Backbone as CSV, one residue per row, in Angstrom:
resi,resn,N_x,N_y,N_z,CA_x,CA_y,CA_z,C_x,C_y,C_z
1,MET,-11.416,-24.781,-48.013,-10.038,-24.293,-47.966,-9.975,-22.904,-47.322
2,LEU,-10.901,-22.031,-47.766,-10.942,-20.686,-47.216,-11.230,-20.719,-45.717
3,GLY,-12.143,-21.661,-45.332,-12.472,-21.773,-43.919,-11.272,-22.171,-43.089
4,ALA,-10.448,-23.073,-43.628,-9.255,-23.510,-42.901,-8.278,-22.356,-42.730
5,VAL,-8.122,-21.551,-43.773,-7.219,-20.400,-43.697,-7.696,-19.419,-42.632
6,VAL,-9.010,-19.186,-42.606,-9.570,-18.272,-41.607,-9.291,-18.778,-40.207
7,LEU,-9.461,-20.095,-39.996,-9.208,-20.674,-38.673,-7.759,-20.497,-38.263
8,VAL,-6.855,-20.682,-39.218,-5.432,-20.503,-38.914,-5.153,-19.056,-38.531
9,LEU,-5.729,-18.114,-39.292,-5.506,-16.709,-38.993,-6.066,-16.330,-37.630
10,VAL,-7.216,-16.871,-37.288,-7.803,-16.602,-35.970,-6.894,-17.135,-34.869
11,ALA,-6.373,-18.347,-35.088,-5.488,-18.942,-34.083,-4.225,-18.121,-33.906
12,VAL,-3.657,-17.669,-35.019,-2.445,-16.841,-34.946,-2.735,-15.542,-34.212
13,ALA,-3.856,-14.919,-34.527,-4.214,-13.663,-33.868,-4.428,-13.866,-32.374
14,ALA,-5.066,-14.989,-32.009,-5.295,-15.277,-30.594,-3.973,-15.455,-29.867
15,TRP,-3.039,-16.183,-30.488,-1.726,-16.400,-29.871,-0.966,-15.083,-29.750
16,ALA,-1.056,-14.233,-30.763,-0.390,-12.926,-30.694,-0.967,-12.088,-29.567
17,GLY,-2.288,-12.140,-29.415,-2.913,-11.397,-28.333,-2.492,-11.908,-26.975
18,LEU,-2.385,-13.240,-26.839,-1.956,-13.821,-25.576,-0.523,-13.421,-25.260
19,ARG,0.343,-13.450,-26.275,1.739,-13.056,-26.055,1.824,-11.585,-25.645
20,ALA,0.998,-10.740,-26.251,0.997,-9.323,-25.864,0.558,-9.166,-24.421
21,LEU,-0.473,-9.938,-24.010,-0.966,-9.863,-22.651,0.097,-10.286,-21.657
22,LEU,0.911,-11.263,-22.028,1.938,-11.775,-21.130,3.272,-11.078,-21.324
23,GLY,3.297,-9.991,-22.069,4.543,-9.286,-22.293,5.336,-9.857,-23.431
24,GLY,4.724,-10.684,-24.295,5.439,-11.253,-25.422,6.365,-12.375,-25.029
25,SER,6.156,-12.956,-23.860,7.122,-13.908,-23.339,6.728,-15.340,-23.615
26,SER,7.741,-16.174,-23.907,7.533,-17.613,-23.979,7.911,-18.269,-22.664
27,VAL,8.358,-17.478,-21.682,8.724,-17.976,-20.364,7.449,-18.240,-19.552
28,ASP,7.449,-19.338,-18.797,6.315,-19.672,-17.936,6.216,-18.628,-16.824
29,GLN,5.206,-17.766,-16.908,5.066,-16.675,-15.943,4.616,-17.157,-14.569
30,SER,4.111,-18.373,-14.488,3.615,-18.873,-13.206,4.692,-19.586,-12.400
31,ARG,5.904,-19.682,-12.940,6.963,-20.453,-12.284,8.145,-19.550,-11.937
32,PRO,8.164,-18.979,-10.724,9.312,-18.153,-10.332,10.575,-18.996,-10.200
33,GLY,11.655,-18.480,-10.725,12.946,-19.148,-10.610,13.885,-18.350,-9.726
34,PRO,15.194,-18.516,-9.896,16.144,-17.741,-9.101,16.018,-16.249,-9.402
35,VAL,16.435,-15.450,-8.441,16.483,-13.999,-8.611,17.939,-13.597,-8.784
36,VAL,18.214,-12.822,-9.808,19.550,-12.248,-10.000,19.445,-10.761,-9.698
37,ALA,20.203,-10.319,-8.699,20.172,-8.924,-8.264,21.394,-8.198,-8.808
38,VAL,21.170,-7.010,-9.358,22.232,-6.252,-10.031,22.418,-4.920,-9.315
39,PRO,23.594,-4.682,-8.711,23.828,-3.416,-7.997,24.018,-2.251,-8.948
40,GLY,24.110,-1.063,-8.366,24.161,0.148,-9.167,25.559,0.643,-9.459
41,TYR,25.636,1.896,-9.843,26.899,2.540,-10.193,27.875,2.429,-9.020
42,GLY,29.086,2.026,-9.321,30.080,1.796,-8.278,30.147,0.346,-7.848
43,GLY,29.106,-0.440,-8.192,29.138,-1.882,-7.971,29.158,-2.322,-6.528
44,ARG,28.626,-1.524,-5.625,28.658,-1.885,-4.196,27.623,-2.977,-3.919
45,VAL,28.095,-4.207,-3.885,27.209,-5.357,-3.721,26.465,-5.301,-2.392
46,ALA,27.137,-4.805,-1.338,26.518,-4.773,-0.010,25.276,-3.900,0.033
47,SER,25.124,-2.985,-0.924,23.940,-2.125,-0.938,22.661,-2.935,-1.111
48,LEU,22.793,-4.148,-1.654,21.627,-4.997,-1.901,21.332,-5.938,-0.750
49,ASP,22.118,-5.895,0.318,21.956,-6.862,1.416,20.537,-6.920,1.970
50,PRO,19.867,-5.787,2.245,18.500,-5.888,2.799,17.537,-6.587,1.844
51,LEU,17.668,-6.292,0.569,16.810,-6.896,-0.449,17.077,-8.394,-0.555
52,VAL,18.352,-8.760,-0.590,18.727,-10.174,-0.704,18.239,-10.950,0.515
53,GLU,18.419,-10.363,1.693,17.978,-11.029,2.929,16.468,-11.261,2.920
54,ARG,15.710,-10.273,2.457,14.259,-10.417,2.416,13.852,-11.538,1.463
55,LEU,14.409,-11.543,0.273,14.030,-12.544,-0.719,14.434,-13.956,-0.270
56,ARG,15.623,-14.080,0.289,16.047,-15.403,0.770,15.193,-15.857,1.939
57,GLY,14.749,-14.906,2.768,13.854,-15.260,3.868,12.514,-15.769,3.387
58,GLU,12.150,-15.407,2.154,10.898,-15.886,1.562,11.113,-17.160,0.751
59,GLY,12.330,-17.717,0.826,12.607,-18.984,0.159,13.116,-18.874,-1.263
60,ARG,13.416,-17.653,-1.723,13.915,-17.504,-3.081,15.435,-17.662,-3.105
61,GLU,15.941,-18.287,-4.146,17.382,-18.309,-4.365,17.780,-16.998,-5.004
62,VAL,18.810,-16.349,-4.461,19.250,-15.051,-4.961,20.732,-15.122,-5.298
63,VAL,21.064,-14.691,-6.491,22.448,-14.580,-6.946,22.719,-13.102,-7.187
64,VAL,23.846,-12.605,-6.673,24.171,-11.182,-6.818,25.255,-11.013,-7.875
65,PHE,24.978,-10.179,-8.836,25.922,-9.879,-9.908,27.000,-8.935,-9.392
66,ALA,28.256,-9.245,-9.680,29.373,-8.401,-9.264,29.946,-7.693,-10.490
67,PRO,29.703,-6.399,-10.650,30.214,-5.687,-11.826,31.742,-5.648,-11.847
68,SER,32.295,-5.575,-13.027,33.736,-5.402,-13.187,34.065,-3.910,-13.262
69,GLN,35.354,-3.596,-13.316,35.834,-2.220,-13.474,35.276,-1.280,-12.402
70,GLY,35.117,-1.829,-11.192,34.632,-0.996,-10.105,33.207,-0.528,-10.267
71,GLY,32.474,-1.150,-11.177,31.084,-0.767,-11.388,30.913,0.562,-12.095
72,THR,31.994,1.067,-12.721,31.896,2.347,-13.427,32.225,2.218,-14.914
73,GLY,32.433,0.968,-15.372,32.767,0.743,-16.771,31.541,0.700,-17.667
74,ASP,31.757,0.432,-18.924,30.722,0.426,-19.958,29.552,-0.469,-19.546
75,LEU,28.361,0.086,-19.510,27.178,-0.677,-19.103,26.863,-1.794,-20.090
76,ARG,27.248,-1.639,-21.344,27.009,-2.696,-22.332,27.883,-3.911,-22.041
77,VAL,29.097,-3.679,-21.572,29.972,-4.777,-21.167,29.381,-5.488,-19.957
78,GLN,28.854,-4.718,-19.010,28.243,-5.324,-17.825,27.023,-6.177,-18.215
79,ALA,26.263,-5.709,-19.207,25.100,-6.479,-19.659,25.524,-7.825,-20.231
80,ARG,26.624,-7.850,-20.961,27.114,-9.128,-21.501,27.621,-10.034,-20.390
81,ARG,28.210,-9.451,-19.372,28.655,-10.250,-18.226,27.450,-10.772,-17.454
82,LEU,26.407,-9.978,-17.369,25.172,-10.442,-16.727,24.597,-11.625,-17.491
83,ALA,24.653,-11.586,-18.806,24.171,-12.703,-19.615,24.912,-13.991,-19.256
84,THR,26.204,-13.886,-19.056,27.003,-15.063,-18.679,26.567,-15.587,-17.317
85,LEU,26.377,-14.696,-16.357,25.953,-15.120,-15.020,24.593,-15.807,-15.070
86,VAL,23.679,-15.270,-15.853,22.349,-15.890,-15.959,22.459,-17.286,-16.567
87,ARG,23.256,-17.431,-17.629,23.431,-18.760,-18.233,23.996,-19.747,-17.219
88,GLU,24.975,-19.322,-16.458,25.572,-20.201,-15.448,24.564,-20.559,-14.365
89,THR,23.749,-19.594,-13.971,22.744,-19.838,-12.932,21.695,-20.834,-13.407
90,LEU,21.228,-20.686,-14.633,20.233,-21.606,-15.180,20.817,-23.009,-15.323
91,ALA,22.076,-23.097,-15.758,22.704,-24.412,-15.909,22.873,-25.081,-14.552
92,ARG,23.221,-24.301,-13.548,23.452,-24.872,-12.211,22.155,-25.306,-11.546
93,THR,21.091,-24.520,-11.707,19.838,-24.798,-11.001,18.883,-25.680,-11.794
94,GLY,19.058,-25.731,-13.119,18.125,-26.472,-13.947,16.800,-25.763,-14.159
95,GLU,16.714,-24.506,-13.722,15.480,-23.735,-13.907,15.439,-23.145,-15.315
96,PRO,14.237,-22.884,-15.840,14.140,-22.345,-17.204,14.244,-20.830,-17.285
97,SER,14.127,-20.128,-16.149,14.114,-18.672,-16.211,14.610,-18.079,-14.897
98,VAL,14.899,-16.775,-14.953,15.264,-16.019,-13.762,14.395,-14.778,-13.675
99,ASP,14.358,-14.180,-12.491,13.827,-12.840,-12.303,15.007,-11.917,-12.053
100,LEU,14.952,-10.691,-12.579,16.008,-9.713,-12.378,15.511,-8.577,-11.498
101,VAL,16.354,-8.165,-10.550,16.108,-6.951,-9.776,17.324,-6.063,-9.968
102,GLY,17.131,-4.906,-10.594,18.222,-3.992,-10.870,18.089,-2.725,-10.061
103,TYR,19.111,-2.436,-9.253,19.103,-1.228,-8.434,19.921,-0.145,-9.127
104,SER,19.344,1.043,-9.240,20.027,2.189,-9.825,20.510,1.834,-11.236
105,ALA,21.791,2.031,-11.534,22.289,1.713,-12.874,22.112,0.239,-13.208
106,GLY,21.960,-0.609,-12.194,21.714,-2.027,-12.446,20.446,-2.269,-13.234
107,GLY,19.467,-1.368,-13.102,18.257,-1.496,-13.902,18.503,-1.217,-15.371
108,VAL,19.414,-0.303,-15.669,19.772,-0.027,-17.060,20.532,-1.215,-17.642
109,ILE,21.416,-1.811,-16.842,22.117,-3.025,-17.282,21.113,-4.123,-17.602
110,ALA,20.098,-4.275,-16.760,19.086,-5.307,-16.993,18.354,-5.062,-18.303
111,ARG,18.018,-3.808,-18.602,17.330,-3.508,-19.860,18.209,-3.829,-21.066
112,LEU,19.486,-3.469,-20.974,20.408,-3.768,-22.070,20.506,-5.268,-22.293
113,TYR,20.587,-6.017,-21.209,20.696,-7.471,-21.318,19.457,-8.074,-21.974
114,VAL,18.280,-7.627,-21.551,17.046,-8.169,-22.124,16.952,-7.825,-23.603
115,ARG,17.324,-6.605,-23.961,17.176,-6.174,-25.348,18.242,-6.755,-26.267
116,ASP,19.479,-6.812,-25.803,20.596,-7.070,-26.712,21.312,-8.406,-26.524
117,ASP,21.147,-9.051,-25.379,22.021,-10.174,-25.057,21.273,-11.451,-24.675
118,GLY,20.065,-11.616,-25.201,19.356,-12.875,-25.032,18.462,-12.980,-23.819
119,GLY,18.371,-11.915,-23.028,17.563,-11.990,-21.821,16.080,-12.163,-22.065
120,ALA,15.599,-11.712,-23.216,14.162,-11.804,-23.498,13.665,-13.237,-23.478
121,ASP,14.544,-14.195,-23.728,14.130,-15.595,-23.806,14.171,-16.318,-22.471
122,VAL,14.820,-15.723,-21.460,15.007,-16.458,-20.202,14.675,-15.638,-18.961
123,VAL,14.274,-14.387,-19.122,13.929,-13.547,-17.980,12.412,-13.471,-17.866
124,ARG,11.901,-13.800,-16.686,10.456,-13.805,-16.454,9.955,-12.435,-15.997
125,ARG,10.621,-11.834,-15.045,10.232,-10.534,-14.502,11.477,-9.645,-14.368
126,VAL,11.287,-8.348,-14.526,12.327,-7.364,-14.245,11.726,-6.302,-13.333
127,VAL,12.384,-6.064,-12.192,11.997,-4.980,-11.297,13.206,-4.066,-11.155
128,THR,13.024,-2.777,-11.415,14.121,-1.827,-11.273,13.801,-0.852,-10.147
129,LEU,14.834,-0.484,-9.402,14.689,0.370,-8.221,15.505,1.645,-8.411
130,GLY,14.837,2.773,-8.522,15.545,4.034,-8.652,16.557,4.028,-9.778
131,SER,16.174,3.513,-10.926,17.115,3.395,-12.048,17.003,4.602,-12.977
132,PRO,18.131,5.197,-13.371,18.101,6.375,-14.245,17.881,5.999,-15.699
133,HIS,16.707,5.462,-15.989,16.429,4.969,-17.342,16.512,6.077,-18.395
134,HIS,16.223,7.301,-17.990,16.278,8.426,-18.918,17.383,9.403,-18.515
135,GLY,18.316,8.901,-17.725,19.450,9.716,-17.302,19.201,10.412,-15.985
136,THR,20.264,10.986,-15.449,20.148,11.744,-14.205,20.954,13.028,-14.317
137,ASP,20.405,14.109,-13.784,21.094,15.392,-13.806,22.401,15.343,-13.024
138,VAL,22.506,14.417,-12.074,23.728,14.292,-11.292,24.903,13.910,-12.198
139,ALA,24.672,13.010,-13.153,25.727,12.645,-14.103,26.089,13.834,-14.978
140,GLN,25.094,14.604,-15.397,25.372,15.791,-16.207,26.205,16.794,-15.428
141,LEU,25.893,16.975,-14.144,26.656,17.901,-13.311,28.110,17.450,-13.182
142,ALA,28.323,16.129,-13.078,29.686,15.612,-12.976,30.480,15.922,-14.235
143,VAL,29.861,15.765,-15.384,30.535,16.079,-16.649,30.786,17.578,-16.756
144,ASP,29.803,18.378,-16.379,29.959,19.834,-16.467,31.088,20.327,-15.565
145,ALA,31.221,19.681,-14.391,32.215,20.148,-13.429,33.632,19.740,-13.809
146,ALA,33.788,18.524,-14.332,35.134,17.990,-14.578,35.465,17.832,-16.057
147,GLY,34.482,18.005,-16.914,34.719,17.812,-18.341,34.480,16.402,-18.807
148,SER,34.526,15.455,-17.879,34.254,14.047,-18.184,34.051,13.320,-16.870
149,CYS,33.588,12.084,-16.962,33.475,11.211,-15.794,33.583,9.782,-16.306
150,PRO,33.667,8.772,-15.422,33.815,7.392,-15.899,32.733,7.009,-16.917
151,THR,33.034,5.986,-17.707,32.178,5.621,-18.839,30.717,5.460,-18.449
152,ALA,30.461,4.697,-17.393,29.064,4.477,-16.991,28.396,5.783,-16.604
153,CYS,29.122,6.658,-15.959,28.581,7.969,-15.594,28.180,8.736,-16.850
154,GLU,29.050,8.769,-17.844,28.724,9.495,-19.075,27.546,8.853,-19.804
155,GLN,27.413,7.534,-19.692,26.283,6.858,-20.326,24.966,7.176,-19.635
156,LEU,25.027,7.679,-18.399,23.818,7.997,-17.648,23.479,9.483,-17.680
157,VAL,24.204,10.233,-18.493,23.830,11.626,-18.741,22.545,11.633,-19.584
158,PRO,21.572,12.455,-19.248,20.347,12.502,-20.064,20.661,12.696,-21.544
159,ASP,19.993,11.916,-22.373,20.134,11.974,-23.829,21.510,11.507,-24.305
160,SER,22.178,10.666,-23.505,23.420,10.057,-23.977,23.104,9.118,-25.141
161,ASP,24.127,8.772,-25.901,23.914,7.869,-27.038,23.289,6.561,-26.570
162,LEU,23.770,6.028,-25.452,23.255,4.743,-24.971,21.783,4.856,-24.582
163,LEU,21.443,5.877,-23.805,20.053,6.008,-23.364,19.130,6.372,-24.516
164,ARG,19.614,7.171,-25.438,18.784,7.509,-26.608,18.456,6.252,-27.399
165,SER,19.434,5.348,-27.515,19.203,4.084,-28.211,18.210,3.204,-27.443
166,LEU,18.377,3.137,-26.116,17.489,2.297,-25.306,16.050,2.799,-25.341
167,ASP,15.880,4.106,-25.350,14.549,4.687,-25.232,13.898,4.975,-26.583
168,ALA,14.621,4.683,-27.686,14.096,5.021,-29.006,12.913,4.153,-29.394
169,GLY,12.896,2.909,-28.942,11.813,2.003,-29.302,10.970,1.668,-28.094
170,ASP,10.778,0.394,-27.888,9.998,-0.088,-26.756,10.840,0.030,-25.490
171,GLU,10.397,0.827,-24.520,11.174,1.009,-23.299,11.198,-0.253,-22.437
172,THR,10.230,-1.118,-22.627,10.202,-2.396,-21.901,10.174,-3.516,-22.939
173,PRO,11.354,-3.942,-23.395,11.410,-4.936,-24.467,10.581,-6.170,-24.156
174,GLN,9.959,-6.716,-25.192,9.111,-7.892,-25.013,9.919,-9.063,-24.477
175,GLY,9.258,-9.843,-23.668,9.878,-10.984,-23.000,9.396,-11.010,-21.572
176,PRO,10.057,-10.266,-20.684,9.630,-10.242,-19.283,8.417,-9.342,-19.063
177,GLN,7.852,-9.458,-17.864,6.954,-8.437,-17.349,7.792,-7.500,-16.487
178,TRP,7.422,-6.205,-16.479,8.273,-5.162,-15.907,7.576,-4.395,-14.794
179,ALA,8.372,-3.998,-13.799,7.890,-3.098,-12.750,9.041,-2.180,-12.346
180,THR,8.700,-0.969,-11.913,9.712,-0.037,-11.422,9.273,0.536,-10.080
181,VAL,10.270,0.923,-9.287,10.026,1.603,-8.010,10.834,2.895,-8.031
182,ARG,10.210,3.990,-7.596,10.919,5.262,-7.489,10.402,6.010,-6.270
183,SER,11.168,6.996,-5.835,10.798,7.780,-4.658,10.982,9.255,-4.935
184,ASP,10.064,10.062,-4.430,10.180,11.518,-4.573,11.393,12.064,-3.821
185,ASP,11.947,11.275,-2.895,13.082,11.726,-2.095,14.423,11.328,-2.697
186,ASP,14.400,10.737,-3.876,15.644,10.302,-4.513,16.483,11.527,-4.868
187,GLU,17.688,11.579,-4.321,18.571,12.710,-4.562,19.662,12.390,-5.579
188,VAL,19.683,11.156,-6.067,20.701,10.722,-7.021,20.138,10.652,-8.432
189,VAL,18.954,10.100,-8.573,18.289,10.028,-9.871,17.298,11.181,-9.947
190,THR,17.721,12.219,-10.630,16.885,13.418,-10.755,16.803,13.820,-12.227
191,PRO,15.599,14.154,-12.704,14.323,14.094,-11.988,13.932,12.653,-11.670
192,THR,13.164,12.470,-10.620,12.847,11.115,-10.178,11.975,10.370,-11.177
193,GLY,11.267,11.100,-12.039,10.471,10.447,-13.074,11.305,9.668,-14.064
194,SER,12.611,9.904,-14.079,13.506,9.148,-14.955,13.475,7.667,-14.644
195,ALA,13.063,7.308,-13.428,13.075,5.903,-13.016,11.847,5.131,-13.476
196,ALA,10.894,5.792,-14.141,9.695,5.116,-14.644,9.900,4.712,-16.105
197,LEU,9.171,3.687,-16.526,9.282,3.169,-17.889,7.901,3.008,-18.511
198,GLN,7.772,3.392,-19.765,6.543,3.107,-20.496,6.388,1.594,-20.630
199,GLY,5.206,1.097,-20.312,4.948,-0.329,-20.437,5.202,-1.121,-19.180
200,ALA,5.699,-0.444,-18.125,5.963,-1.133,-16.858,4.867,-0.807,-15.842
201,ARG,4.800,-1.599,-14.797,3.992,-1.257,-13.636,4.854,-0.326,-12.781
202,ASN,4.600,0.973,-12.868,5.434,1.968,-12.196,4.838,2.324,-10.841
203,VAL,5.652,2.189,-9.798,5.175,2.422,-8.440,6.008,3.524,-7.797
204,LEU,5.332,4.577,-7.348,5.961,5.643,-6.583,5.784,5.322,-5.100
205,VAL,6.883,5.322,-4.358,6.836,4.971,-2.936,5.775,5.795,-2.213
206,GLN,5.711,7.099,-2.512,4.782,7.976,-1.791,3.328,7.752,-2.182
207,ASP,3.072,7.043,-3.286,1.693,6.652,-3.584,1.241,5.535,-2.658
208,LEU,2.195,4.736,-2.190,1.859,3.686,-1.232,1.757,4.248,0.173
209,CYS,2.687,5.129,0.509,2.723,5.713,1.853,3.154,7.172,1.723
210,PRO,2.215,8.120,1.761,2.537,9.523,1.497,3.599,10.099,2.425
211,ASP,3.706,9.589,3.643,4.657,10.147,4.605,6.027,9.465,4.552
212,ALA,6.186,8.497,3.685,7.457,7.770,3.625,8.566,8.683,3.121
213,VAL,9.714,8.619,3.775,10.905,9.356,3.353,11.961,8.318,2.985
214,VAL,12.156,8.137,1.686,13.049,7.077,1.195,13.999,7.692,0.164
215,GLY,15.265,7.842,0.557,16.270,8.333,-0.361,16.776,7.237,-1.281
216,HIS,17.645,7.607,-2.186,18.163,6.636,-3.164,18.826,5.456,-2.468
217,ASP,19.682,5.723,-1.486,20.415,4.655,-0.817,19.505,3.745,-0.001
218,GLN,18.334,4.226,0.332,17.415,3.459,1.179,16.471,2.564,0.380
219,LEU,16.438,2.730,-0.922,15.461,1.990,-1.725,15.566,0.472,-1.578
220,PRO,16.777,-0.135,-1.604,16.809,-1.604,-1.524,16.205,-2.171,-0.245
221,GLY,16.237,-1.404,0.853,15.713,-1.918,2.111,14.384,-1.344,2.525
222,ALA,13.803,-0.489,1.690,12.547,0.156,2.057,11.402,-0.844,2.097
223,GLU,10.501,-0.642,3.052,9.345,-1.531,3.151,8.501,-1.466,1.877
224,ALA,8.374,-0.284,1.304,7.596,-0.160,0.062,8.222,-0.987,-1.048
225,THR,9.545,-0.978,-1.139,10.220,-1.791,-2.152,9.940,-3.262,-1.931
226,GLY,10.019,-3.698,-0.685,9.725,-5.100,-0.391,8.319,-5.492,-0.795
227,ARG,7.375,-4.604,-0.599,5.994,-4.899,-0.970,5.843,-4.987,-2.485
228,VAL,6.575,-4.137,-3.199,6.532,-4.213,-4.667,7.150,-5.526,-5.139
229,LEU,8.258,-5.925,-4.535,8.884,-7.195,-4.919,7.926,-8.352,-4.682
230,ASP,7.228,-8.344,-3.546,6.267,-9.408,-3.259,5.171,-9.448,-4.327
231,ALA,4.722,-8.267,-4.764,3.635,-8.193,-5.734,4.096,-8.502,-7.149
232,ALA,5.385,-8.273,-7.427,5.865,-8.409,-8.801,6.530,-9.748,-9.085
233,LEU,7.086,-10.389,-8.061,7.909,-11.571,-8.311,7.218,-12.889,-7.980
234,GLY,5.947,-12.839,-7.616,5.224,-14.064,-7.321,4.748,-14.760,-8.592
235,PRO,3.995,-15.849,-8.435,3.529,-16.601,-9.605,2.409,-15.918,-10.376
236,GLY,1.696,-14.984,-9.744,0.606,-14.301,-10.429,1.112,-13.148,-11.267
237,PRO,0.212,-12.464,-11.989,0.616,-11.316,-12.808,1.238,-10.215,-11.962
238,VAL,2.101,-9.409,-12.578,2.676,-8.265,-11.891,1.558,-7.297,-11.515
239,ARG,1.567,-6.856,-10.273,0.549,-5.919,-9.807,1.205,-4.914,-8.866
240,ALA,0.494,-3.835,-8.612,0.973,-2.841,-7.641,0.354,-3.163,-6.279
241,PRO,1.126,-3.022,-5.203,0.551,-3.264,-3.876,-0.530,-2.234,-3.563
242,ALA,-1.439,-2.592,-2.666,-2.438,-1.643,-2.213,-1.766,-0.560,-1.388
243,PRO,-2.259,0.676,-1.445,-1.671,1.750,-0.619,-1.729,1.396,0.853
244,GLY,-0.755,1.904,1.583,-0.694,1.652,3.028,0.731,1.768,3.501
245,CYS,0.881,2.108,4.780,2.209,2.284,5.366,2.522,1.127,6.317
């Protein structure tokens, strides 16, 4: 009897270790599904065109999330709307999971969705590009200058209630595997280290190509970003691309 109990405990421990290795996910990591791309503050969908074109050229189905309220409303509301889009996409395609690519504030929306709105069960990979996960001084300056700014802007002030809640526990909630891209030339997300996450594969553009000059607006179309997407969204484990320009 004791031997049987020991075997069960060993099996449970092995399964827990495997889940930790895979990011705690029950999603098949070897089966890429559709990609859902989430634009940033202001909701300018066209900003993702270079990224969408690249992924579709590689044979991936890409669905672009269109934020409501001009892309400046409550990020928690946008996360719930993203959950609806993902459910509709899975029902339409018959696939079991999606990959998320979040640009700028879209990466924060993706984190909220995974943590709070069921994304952990159906998202395989999350890649965020220049996302103010820990806030941006630009949002703080907007509040200081005018006394307030739109809801999403105030939520992206460093140490806002929303970001403090997101960063209080696991910065990369279990479920998907995570990667981030940031650039030293980012003039919107400052400090640029705000775009990195504990537990993610964090890639600095200049670590891949020291001479690269990539501003915030250029991230979706940057060659370095494309290389990270290739390395993160394939059937194998998330990895960082080899350095090179």
